[in-house]
C-alpha positions as CSV (number, residue, x, y, z in Angstrom):
1,X,13.9,18.2,-27.9
2,X,11.2,20.6,-27.0
3,X,9.3,17.9,-25.2
4,X,12.3,17.0,-23.1
5,X,12.9,20.6,-22.1
6,X,9.2,21.0,-21.2
7,X,9.3,17.8,-19.1
8,X,12.4,18.8,-17.2
9,X,11.1,22.3,-16.5
10,X,7.7,21.0,-15.4
11,X,9.3,18.6,-13.0
12,X,11.4,21.4,-11.6
13,X,8.4,23.5,-11.2
14,X,6.5,20.8,-9.4
15,X,9.5,20.2,-7.1
16,X,9.7,23.9,-6.2
17,X,6.0,24.0,-5.5
18,X,6.2,20.9,-3.3
19,X,9.1,22.3,-1.3
20,X,7.2,25.5,-0.6
21,X,4.1,23.7,0.7
22,X,3.3,24.9,4.3
23,X,4.2,22.2,6.8
24,X,1.9,21.7,9.8
25,X,3.2,22.8,13.2
26,X,3.7,20.0,15.7
27,X,0.9,21.5,17.9
28,X,-1.6,21.3,15.0
29,X,-0.6,17.8,14.2
30,X,-0.9,16.6,17.8
31,X,-4.3,18.4,18.2
32,X,-5.5,16.6,15.0
33,X,-4.4,13.2,16.2
34,X,-5.8,13.8,19.7
35,X,-9.2,14.9,18.4
36,X,-9.4,12.0,16.0
37,X,-8.5,9.5,18.7
38,X,-10.9,11.0,21.3
39,X,-13.7,10.9,18.8
40,X,-13.1,7.3,17.7
41,X,-12.7,6.0,21.3
42,X,-15.3,8.3,22.9
43,X,-12.8,9.8,25.4
44,X,-14.3,12.5,27.6
45,X,-11.8,12.6,30.4
46,X,-9.7,15.7,30.2
47,X,-6.6,14.2,31.9
48,X,-6.6,11.4,29.3
49,X,-6.9,14.0,26.5
50,X,-4.0,16.0,27.9
51,X,-1.8,12.9,28.2
52,X,-2.7,11.8,24.7
53,X,-2.0,15.4,23.3
54,X,1.4,15.5,25.1
55,X,2.3,12.1,23.7
56,X,1.4,13.1,20.1
57,X,3.2,16.4,20.6
58,X,6.4,14.7,21.6
59,X,5.9,12.3,18.7
60,X,5.6,15.2,16.2
61,X,8.7,16.9,17.5
62,X,10.7,13.7,17.2
63,X,9.4,13.2,13.7
64,X,10.5,16.7,12.7
65,X,14.1,16.0,13.9
66,X,14.4,12.7,12.1
67,X,12.0,10.6,10.1
68,X,13.7,7.4,9.0
69,X,11.8,4.2,8.7
70,X,13.5,2.5,11.7
71,X,12.9,5.6,14.0
72,X,9.3,5.8,12.8
73,X,8.7,2.1,13.8
74,X,10.4,2.7,17.2
75,X,8.2,5.8,17.8
76,X,5.1,3.8,17.0
77,X,6.1,1.0,19.4
78,X,6.8,3.7,22.1
79,X,3.5,5.4,21.5
80,X,1.6,2.1,21.8
81,X,3.3,1.4,25.1
82,X,2.4,4.9,26.4
83,X,-1.2,4.4,25.3
84,X,-1.4,1.2,27.3
85,X,-0.8,3.3,30.4
86,X,-3.1,6.2,29.4
87,X,-6.1,4.3,28.1
88,X,-8.2,1.8,30.0
89,X,-8.1,-1.8,28.6
90,X,-11.3,-1.5,26.6
91,X,-10.3,1.7,24.9
92,X,-6.8,0.3,24.2
93,X,-8.4,-2.8,22.6
94,X,-10.7,-0.7,20.4
95,X,-7.7,1.5,19.4
96,X,-5.6,-1.6,18.4
97,X,-8.6,-3.1,16.5
98,X,-9.0,0.2,14.5
99,X,-5.3,0.2,13.8
100,X,-5.3,-3.4,12.5
101,X,-8.7,-3.3,10.8
102,X,-9.4,0.3,9.8
103,X,-12.9,1.2,8.5
104,X,-13.1,1.5,4.7
105,X,-13.0,5.1,3.6
106,X,-15.4,4.4,0.7
107,X,-18.0,1.6,0.6
108,X,-16.8,-1.4,-1.3
109,X,-19.4,-3.3,-3.3
110,X,-18.8,-6.9,-4.3
111,X,-18.5,-7.7,-7.9
112,X,-21.6,-9.9,-7.9
113,X,-23.8,-6.9,-6.8
114,X,-23.1,-5.0,-10.0
115,X,-25.7,-6.0,-12.6
116,X,-24.1,-7.3,-15.7
117,X,-25.5,-8.1,-19.1
118,X,-26.2,-11.7,-18.1
119,X,-28.4,-10.6,-15.2
120,X,-30.5,-8.1,-17.3
121,X,-34.1,-9.4,-17.4
122,X,-35.9,-10.1,-20.8
123,X,-32.8,-9.4,-22.9
124,X,-32.2,-11.6,-25.9
125,X,-28.8,-13.2,-26.1
126,X,-26.1,-11.4,-28.1
127,X,-25.6,-12.8,-31.6
128,X,-22.2,-14.6,-32.1
129,X,-19.4,-12.6,-33.6
130,X,-18.8,-13.2,-37.3
131,X,-15.4,-14.7,-38.2
132,X,-12.8,-12.2,-39.5
């Protein structure tokens, strides 16, 4: 019984803490997205930067009003259409390639690259297990 009460109270506490987490302002979110995109695509033109910021700011305000899955997909399609007009074709292609094939966040090593007991040099084979 004590465990159940503890579990319920801890879930309630976590829920209260999550509800009180500070939300980013739309301006902060748009600035973050703009900076990341400009860094990835090497955008130096200030008019492009302003247009991208305005697009992401509008996107952030729409997301605050409603964030259903269907509306999110529609906003992404609208953003891609707007980016076609803002970016030049080379930048847009790079953007779409990074969206489809994002760079790995952590290096991935193939399983074969990890040395195992069979690849250890000068090691005698392990004796067979005795029957139980």
